[in-house]
C-alpha positions as CSV (number, residue, x, y, z in Angstrom):
1,M,0.1,109.5,65.8
2,L,-3.2,108.7,67.4
3,L,-2.7,105.0,67.3
4,S,0.8,105.2,68.8
5,S,-0.5,107.5,71.5
6,V,-3.3,105.0,72.4
7,L,-0.8,102.1,72.6
8,L,1.7,104.1,74.6
9,A,-1.0,105.3,76.9
10,A,-2.2,101.8,77.5
11,A,1.4,100.8,78.4
12,A,1.8,103.8,80.7
13,T,-1.5,103.0,82.4
14,S,-0.5,99.4,82.9
15,S,2.8,100.4,84.5
16,R,1.0,102.7,86.9
17,A,-1.4,99.9,87.9
18,V,1.3,98.0,89.8
19,A,2.2,101.0,91.8
20,A,1.0,101.2,95.4
21,P,-1.6,103.9,96.1
22,A,0.0,107.4,96.4
23,K,0.1,108.7,99.9
24,P,-1.8,111.9,100.4
25,P,0.4,115.0,100.6
26,T,1.5,115.3,104.2
27,R,3.8,117.5,106.3
28,V,7.2,116.4,107.5
29,A,9.0,118.9,109.7
30,G,6.7,121.5,108.3
31,I,7.5,120.6,104.7
32,R,4.9,119.5,102.3
33,T,5.8,116.0,101.2
34,V,4.5,113.9,98.2
35,I,5.2,110.2,98.3
36,L,4.4,107.8,95.4
37,P,5.7,104.3,96.3
38,S,6.0,101.7,93.5
39,P,7.5,98.7,95.3
40,G,8.1,96.8,92.0
41,S,9.9,99.6,90.3
42,P,13.7,99.5,90.0
43,L,13.8,103.3,89.6
44,C,13.4,106.0,92.1
45,A,12.7,109.7,91.5
46,I,13.4,112.7,93.7
47,R,11.9,116.2,93.1
48,L,12.5,119.2,95.2
49,F,10.0,121.9,94.2
50,F,10.5,125.4,95.5
51,Q,7.9,128.1,95.0
52,V,10.6,130.5,94.1
53,G,11.1,132.1,90.8
54,A,11.6,135.2,88.6
55,V,8.7,136.9,90.4
56,D,11.0,137.1,93.4
57,D,13.7,139.0,91.5
58,P,14.4,142.5,92.9
59,K,13.9,145.4,90.6
60,G,17.1,145.9,88.6
61,K,18.5,142.4,89.3
62,E,16.3,140.4,87.0
63,G,17.7,136.8,86.8
64,L,18.7,136.6,90.5
65,A,16.3,133.7,91.3
66,T,17.4,131.6,88.4
67,L,21.0,132.3,88.9
68,T,20.7,131.3,92.5
69,A,19.1,128.0,91.4
70,E,21.9,127.4,88.9
71,M,24.5,128.0,91.7
72,I,22.8,125.4,93.8
73,G,22.2,122.8,91.1
74,R,25.2,123.5,88.9
75,G,27.8,124.6,91.5
76,G,29.7,123.0,94.3
77,S,28.6,122.2,97.8
78,K,30.7,122.5,100.9
79,P,31.7,118.8,100.8
80,R,32.7,118.9,97.1
81,S,33.4,121.1,94.1
82,Y,31.1,121.0,91.1
83,A,33.6,118.8,89.2
84,E,33.6,116.4,92.2
85,L,29.8,116.4,92.1
86,L,29.8,115.3,88.5
87,D,32.4,112.6,89.2
88,A,30.2,111.3,92.1
89,L,27.1,111.3,89.9
90,Y,28.7,109.4,87.1
91,P,28.9,105.9,88.6
92,L,25.3,106.3,89.9
93,A,24.1,106.9,86.3
94,G,22.5,109.9,87.8
95,E,22.0,113.5,86.9
96,L,20.8,116.4,89.1
97,R,18.7,118.5,86.8
98,V,17.6,122.1,87.7
99,Y,15.1,124.2,85.9
100,G,12.8,127.1,86.8
101,D,10.2,129.5,85.7
102,K,8.4,132.6,87.0
103,E,7.2,131.0,90.2
104,S,9.1,127.7,90.5
105,V,12.5,126.1,90.8
106,V,12.9,122.3,90.5
107,F,15.8,120.1,91.4
108,E,15.2,116.5,90.2
109,G,16.7,113.3,89.2
110,T,16.0,109.6,88.7
111,V,18.3,106.7,89.7
112,H,18.3,103.0,90.2
113,R,17.0,102.1,93.7
114,D,20.4,100.6,94.5
115,N,21.9,104.1,94.2
116,L,19.1,106.0,95.9
117,A,20.8,106.6,99.2
118,R,24.0,107.9,97.7
119,F,22.1,110.1,95.2
120,A,19.9,111.5,98.0
121,D,23.0,112.4,100.0
122,L,24.4,114.4,97.0
123,V,21.1,116.2,96.4
124,A,20.8,117.1,100.1
125,D,24.3,118.5,100.2
126,Q,23.7,120.7,97.1
127,I,20.5,122.2,98.6
128,L,21.6,122.5,102.2
129,T,25.2,123.5,101.9
130,P,25.9,125.2,98.6
131,R,29.5,126.3,98.2
132,F,28.8,129.5,96.3
133,A,32.3,129.6,94.9
134,A,33.4,132.6,92.8
135,E,34.4,130.4,89.8
136,D,30.9,128.8,89.8
137,F,29.3,132.3,90.0
138,S,31.3,133.5,87.0
139,R,30.5,130.4,85.0
140,N,26.8,130.4,85.7
141,R,26.4,134.1,85.2
142,D,28.3,134.0,81.9
143,D,26.1,131.1,80.8
144,A,23.0,133.2,81.6
145,L,24.3,136.2,79.7
146,D,25.3,134.1,76.8
147,F,21.8,132.6,76.7
148,I,20.2,136.1,76.4
149,T,22.8,137.7,74.1
150,K,23.9,134.7,71.9
151,T,21.2,132.0,72.1
152,L,18.0,134.0,72.5
153,R,19.0,136.9,70.3
154,G,21.1,134.7,68.0
155,N,19.8,131.3,66.9
156,A,16.7,130.5,68.9
157,D,14.1,132.5,67.0
158,E,11.2,130.4,68.2
159,E,12.0,131.2,71.8
160,L,12.8,134.8,70.9
161,G,9.3,135.2,69.4
162,K,7.7,133.7,72.5
163,E,9.7,135.9,74.9
164,A,9.1,139.0,72.7
165,M,5.4,138.4,72.9
166,A,5.6,138.1,76.7
167,T,7.2,141.6,76.9
168,V,3.9,143.0,75.3
169,L,1.4,140.6,76.9
170,Y,2.9,141.1,80.4
171,K,4.2,144.7,80.0
172,G,5.0,146.1,83.5
173,H,4.4,142.6,85.0
174,P,6.9,140.2,86.6
175,Y,6.2,137.7,83.8
176,G,7.3,140.2,81.2
177,T,11.0,139.5,81.2
178,P,12.9,136.2,80.5
179,T,13.1,133.9,83.4
180,R,16.9,133.9,83.1
181,G,17.0,137.7,83.4
182,T,18.1,140.7,81.4
183,V,21.5,141.9,80.4
184,A,21.5,144.8,82.8
185,G,20.0,142.7,85.6
186,L,22.5,139.9,85.4
187,G,25.3,142.4,85.2
188,A,24.2,144.0,88.4
189,I,24.0,140.7,90.4
190,T,26.9,139.9,92.8
191,L,27.8,136.7,94.5
192,D,26.7,138.4,97.8
193,D,23.2,138.9,96.2
194,V,23.0,135.2,95.4
195,Q,24.0,134.2,99.0
196,K,21.4,136.6,100.5
197,F,18.7,135.4,98.1
198,Y,19.4,131.8,99.0
199,A,19.3,132.6,102.8
200,S,16.0,134.4,102.6
201,H,14.0,132.4,100.0
202,Y,15.0,128.8,100.3
203,A,12.8,128.0,103.2
204,R,10.5,125.2,104.3
205,D,7.2,127.0,103.6
206,R,8.3,127.4,99.9
207,L,9.4,123.7,99.5
208,T,7.6,120.5,98.4
209,V,9.7,117.3,98.7
210,G,8.7,114.6,96.3
211,V,9.9,111.0,96.3
212,A,8.6,108.1,94.1
213,G,9.3,104.7,92.8
214,G,10.9,101.6,94.5
215,I,11.7,103.5,97.7
216,P,12.4,101.7,101.0
217,D,9.9,102.1,103.8
218,G,10.5,105.3,105.7
219,F,13.0,106.7,103.2
220,A,10.8,109.5,102.0
221,E,10.0,110.8,105.5
222,A,13.7,110.6,106.6
223,F,14.8,112.4,103.4
224,A,12.2,115.2,103.9
225,K,13.3,115.6,107.5
226,R,16.8,116.5,106.3
227,F,15.4,119.8,105.0
228,A,14.3,120.9,108.4
229,A,17.7,122.6,108.5
230,L,16.3,125.2,106.1
231,P,14.7,128.4,107.6
232,A,11.0,128.0,108.4
233,K,9.7,130.9,106.4
234,A,10.6,132.9,103.3
235,P,9.0,136.3,102.5
236,P,5.4,135.9,101.3
237,L,4.8,135.2,97.6
238,P,4.8,138.5,95.8
239,K,1.4,139.8,94.9
240,L,0.9,139.8,91.1
241,P,-0.6,142.8,89.3
242,A,-3.3,142.1,86.7
243,P,-1.8,141.8,83.2
244,P,-2.5,144.8,81.0
245,V,-5.8,144.8,79.1
246,Y,-5.5,146.1,75.6
247,K,-8.4,147.6,73.7
248,E,-6.7,147.0,70.4
249,N,-4.2,144.6,69.0
250,Q,-0.5,145.1,69.7
251,L,2.2,144.2,67.2
252,L,5.9,143.9,68.1
253,V,8.3,143.0,65.2
254,V,11.8,142.1,66.2
255,Q,14.4,143.0,63.5
256,K,17.1,140.4,63.0
257,D,18.9,138.4,60.4
258,A,16.3,135.6,60.1
259,R,15.7,133.2,57.1
260,A,12.3,132.4,58.4
261,N,9.8,134.2,60.7
262,A,8.7,133.1,64.1
263,I,5.2,134.2,65.2
264,S,3.6,134.2,68.6
265,I,0.0,135.4,69.3
266,G,-1.7,135.6,72.7
267,H,-3.9,137.2,75.3
268,S,-4.2,136.8,79.1
269,L,-6.7,134.4,80.6
270,D,-8.7,134.6,83.8
271,L,-8.5,130.9,84.6
272,T,-6.1,128.2,85.7
273,R,-6.3,124.4,86.4
274,K,-8.4,125.0,89.5
275,D,-11.3,126.4,87.4
276,A,-13.9,124.2,85.8
277,D,-13.7,125.9,82.4
278,F,-10.0,125.0,82.2
279,Y,-11.0,121.5,81.1
280,P,-13.4,122.2,78.2
281,L,-11.0,124.9,77.1
282,T,-8.3,122.2,77.1
283,V,-10.4,120.3,74.5
284,A,-10.6,123.5,72.4
285,R,-6.9,124.1,72.7
286,S,-6.1,120.5,71.7
287,Y,-8.5,120.8,68.8
288,L,-6.7,123.9,67.6
289,G,-3.2,122.5,68.0
290,E,-1.6,120.0,70.4
291,H,2.1,120.6,70.8
292,R,4.0,118.8,68.0
293,T,1.2,116.5,67.0
294,F,-1.1,116.3,63.9
295,N,-4.5,116.2,65.7
296,G,-5.0,120.0,65.6
297,V,-6.6,122.0,62.8
298,L,-3.8,124.6,62.8
299,M,-1.2,121.9,62.1
300,N,-3.4,120.2,59.5
301,H,-4.7,123.3,57.7
302,L,-1.5,125.4,57.8
303,R,1.2,122.7,57.4
304,G,-0.7,119.8,56.1
305,N,-2.9,121.5,53.5
306,R,-0.6,124.3,52.5
307,G,2.9,123.4,53.5
308,L,3.4,126.7,55.2
309,N,5.8,125.8,58.0
310,Y,6.9,123.2,60.5
311,G,4.6,123.6,63.4
312,D,1.4,125.3,64.5
313,Y,0.2,124.9,68.2
314,A,-2.1,126.4,70.8
315,Y,-1.8,126.6,74.6
316,I,-4.0,127.8,77.5
317,E,-1.2,127.9,80.1
318,N,2.6,128.4,80.1
319,F,4.3,125.6,78.2
320,I,7.9,124.6,78.3
321,Q,8.8,121.5,76.3
322,D,10.4,118.7,78.3
323,G,13.6,118.0,76.4
324,W,13.1,116.2,73.1
325,T,9.6,114.9,74.1
326,T,6.4,116.4,72.9
327,F,5.2,116.9,76.5
328,P,5.2,119.8,78.9
329,L,7.5,120.1,81.8
330,P,5.7,119.5,85.1
331,N,6.2,121.8,88.0
332,I,6.0,125.2,86.2
333,P,2.7,126.4,87.6
334,R,1.7,130.0,87.5
335,R,-1.0,131.9,89.3
336,Q,-1.9,133.7,86.1
337,Q,-2.1,132.1,82.6
338,H,-2.6,133.1,79.0
339,F,-3.8,131.8,75.6
340,E,-1.1,131.5,73.0
341,I,-0.5,130.3,69.4
342,W,2.9,129.5,68.1
343,L,3.7,129.4,64.3
344,R,7.1,127.9,63.7
345,P,9.0,128.9,61.4
346,V,7.3,130.5,58.4
347,P,9.0,131.6,55.1
348,P,9.0,135.4,55.0
349,Q,6.8,135.6,51.9
350,N,4.0,133.7,53.7
351,S,4.3,134.9,57.3
352,L,1.4,137.3,57.2
353,F,-0.8,134.8,55.4
354,A,0.1,132.3,58.1
355,L,-0.8,134.8,60.9
356,R,-4.1,135.5,59.2
357,A,-4.8,131.8,58.7
358,A,-4.2,131.0,62.4
359,L,-6.6,133.8,63.5
360,Y,-9.1,132.7,60.8
361,E,-9.2,129.2,62.3
362,T,-9.4,130.6,65.9
363,D,-12.2,132.9,64.8
364,K,-14.1,130.0,63.3
365,L,-13.8,128.1,66.6
366,I,-15.1,131.1,68.5
367,R,-17.9,132.0,66.1
368,D,-19.1,128.5,65.1
369,G,-18.0,126.4,68.0
370,I,-16.1,123.1,67.8
371,P,-17.5,120.7,65.1
372,E,-19.2,117.6,66.4
373,A,-16.7,115.3,64.7
374,G,-13.7,117.4,65.9
375,F,-15.1,117.4,69.5
376,A,-15.5,113.6,69.5
377,A,-12.1,113.0,68.0
378,T,-10.3,115.4,70.3
379,K,-12.0,113.9,73.4
380,T,-10.8,110.4,72.4
381,F,-7.3,111.7,71.6
382,L,-7.0,113.6,74.9
383,A,-8.4,110.7,77.0
384,N,-5.4,108.6,75.9
385,Y,-2.7,111.3,75.2
386,A,-3.1,112.9,78.7
387,N,-1.9,109.6,80.2
388,L,1.4,110.0,78.5
389,W,2.1,113.2,80.5
390,A,2.6,111.1,83.6
391,Q,4.0,108.0,81.9
392,D,7.2,107.5,84.0
393,V,8.0,107.6,87.7
394,S,9.5,111.1,87.5
395,R,6.7,112.7,85.5
396,R,4.1,111.0,87.6
397,L,5.7,112.5,90.7
398,G,5.9,115.9,89.0
399,Y,2.1,115.9,88.3
400,A,1.4,114.7,91.8
401,I,3.4,117.7,93.1
402,D,1.5,120.0,90.7
403,A,-1.8,118.6,92.1
404,A,-0.6,119.4,95.6
405,V,0.4,122.9,94.7
406,T,-2.5,123.9,92.4
407,G,-5.2,121.8,94.0
408,K,-6.0,119.9,90.8
409,D,-4.4,116.8,89.2
410,V,-4.9,117.8,85.5
411,V,-4.6,114.2,84.2
412,K,-7.1,112.8,86.7
413,E,-9.4,115.8,86.1
414,L,-9.4,115.1,82.4
415,Q,-10.0,111.4,82.9
416,A,-13.0,112.2,85.1
417,R,-14.5,115.1,83.1
418,L,-14.0,114.0,79.4
419,P,-16.6,111.2,79.4
420,K,-19.3,113.6,80.7
421,M,-18.2,116.7,78.7
422,K,-20.6,118.1,76.0
423,K,-19.9,120.1,72.9
424,A,-21.9,122.9,74.5
425,D,-19.5,123.0,77.4
426,V,-16.5,123.6,75.0
427,D,-18.4,126.2,73.0
428,R,-19.4,128.1,76.1
429,A,-15.9,128.1,77.5
430,V,-14.4,129.2,74.2
431,R,-16.8,132.2,73.8
432,K,-16.2,133.2,77.4
433,H,-12.5,133.1,77.5
434,L,-11.0,133.4,74.0
435,T,-11.1,136.6,71.9
436,L,-9.4,138.1,68.8
437,G,-9.5,141.6,70.4
438,G,-6.6,143.1,72.2
439,L,-4.1,140.5,71.0
440,S,-0.4,140.6,71.6
441,I,1.4,139.6,68.4
442,S,5.2,139.2,68.0
443,I,7.1,138.4,64.8
444,V,10.8,137.8,64.4
445,A,11.7,139.0,60.9
446,D,14.5,140.1,58.6
447,K,12.6,143.0,56.9
448,A,10.8,144.0,60.0
449,Q,9.6,147.5,59.1
450,A,8.3,146.5,55.7
451,L,6.4,143.6,57.3
452,A,5.0,145.8,60.0
453,D,3.9,148.4,57.4
454,K,2.3,145.8,55.2
455,L,0.3,144.3,58.0
456,A,-0.8,147.8,59.3
457,S,-1.9,148.8,55.8
458,D,-4.6,146.0,55.9
459,A,-3.7,145.1,52.3
460,P,-4.3,141.5,51.4
461,T,-1.4,139.2,52.0
462,P,-1.8,136.2,49.6
463,I,0.0,132.9,50.0
464,T,2.8,131.9,47.6
465,Y,2.9,128.3,46.7
466,D,6.1,126.6,45.5
467,T,4.3,124.0,43.5
468,A,1.1,123.7,41.5
469,G,-1.8,121.4,42.2
470,T,-3.4,122.9,45.4
471,P,-7.1,121.8,45.5
472,P,-9.6,124.3,44.4
473,D,-11.4,124.4,47.7
474,I,-8.2,125.3,49.5
475,L,-7.5,128.1,46.9
476,A,-11.0,129.5,47.4
477,E,-10.5,129.6,51.2
478,D,-7.1,131.2,50.6
479,K,-8.9,134.2,49.1
480,I,-10.8,134.7,52.3
481,I,-7.8,134.2,54.6
482,E,-5.6,136.7,52.7
483,K,-8.1,139.4,53.6
484,F,-8.8,138.3,57.2
485,P,-8.8,141.6,59.2
486,I,-6.2,142.2,61.8
487,P,-6.9,145.8,63.0
488,L,-3.8,147.7,64.0
489,S,-3.4,151.4,64.8
490,K,-0.1,153.2,64.2
491,D,0.6,153.6,67.9
492,A,0.2,149.8,68.5
493,V,2.9,148.8,66.1
494,H,6.6,148.7,67.3
495,V,9.7,147.6,65.5
496,V,12.7,146.8,67.7
497,P,16.2,145.7,66.7
498,V,17.1,142.4,68.3
499,E,20.1,143.9,70.0
500,Q,17.8,146.0,72.2
501,M,15.7,143.1,73.3
502,F,16.0,142.1,77.0
503,E,18.6,144.7,77.8
504,R,16.7,145.7,81.0
505,A,13.2,145.4,82.5
506,P,10.8,148.1,81.3
């Protein structure tokens, strides 16, 4: 994995070397504009980033921001129906993708430069003159309700565990409900609500226009000027409350018919990309578990040494996987972040051992610091792997927009900071920001009450191996892990049927 990452990173770096220097973010018609020309590239990327998201949802209408975005990106415009939009995109080999999060909505696509002008016209029509047809509203709202009631509750246990943990970690906070909303919230939204939300929140002061690739001279500025038709100002970004601070660990077990258990563990963090400690903590995070790679100790010690499950990863900011890649989606920044561990999926007989093993490895990192060999290897890995995050014209544009919004280009910051970083920097950041106290823990399980009772009893939870031949040193460590303490009081343990999850905001 490391060798392939190095080779791909070299290729990505080489492709970027032929690009013209990125233009500094500027203002066109009062709109922040990010332009990354690559005259030799046959591809062009457009990204429209709105600082609009679930934090803007009115109380009782959770899901309104995302549903509005879906109506814009997956609905008709005044010049054409949604079916006609798809027909128009097809010969361009283009797709208008829309996605969002708690504080962001993104409309983006990549096309050949010969098709750029036509694609740009279609995108502008969608944003500036959405049709808001009743049939599009019914379809998109039904899709959102199906996601909550059938996908999230039904067959997406990994996402269910992640969203369940968020309800605890961000209890009473705008981040505490799914971005796509709640059942009650979606049911309360009307087409009139969508139209009013669009009129009030899709404004120039919430917009960043990004254009990259083999774009003609003057195209980006002319394209950005088209959005001068939007209102100048939206309501101010909502102020965020501080996440709850728990004095003791919290456990939420979601009862559902599940052949394996999905586990999420986390706590809030008081830093983002703008903070210096974010970068040594990134090294610690990668050492623990880079998403879907084998450089991390969680993946190697839980899956590799013990065959416990498929994947074990760590994060220090919100992570949404970009399609089938191993990379994060760009343009999902948040003003508040959290530390999180995912364990995916674990056989029921070993789920509590896996939970203890993940905390045992995290405790070792906090207590003993990152090993010198692990520090050196992770620095080398990240120095190459981070280049892949911005490997194509669209992702490079996405990270440039993130830099304009957050004030830091995470890839460039890592490239600059890693060569000078010391082990002591990582150890200090870990001890300052990571803790095993006041954790929010969620588990999706079939026999939920029995599992909760077992963990709360503090009885050992040994691992069960399917085959013989586990090395003696691993077996000896297993005896320590099976007793690793996870303090829980009766009042901090909750078992909830899956049918009750995400019905309404607390």
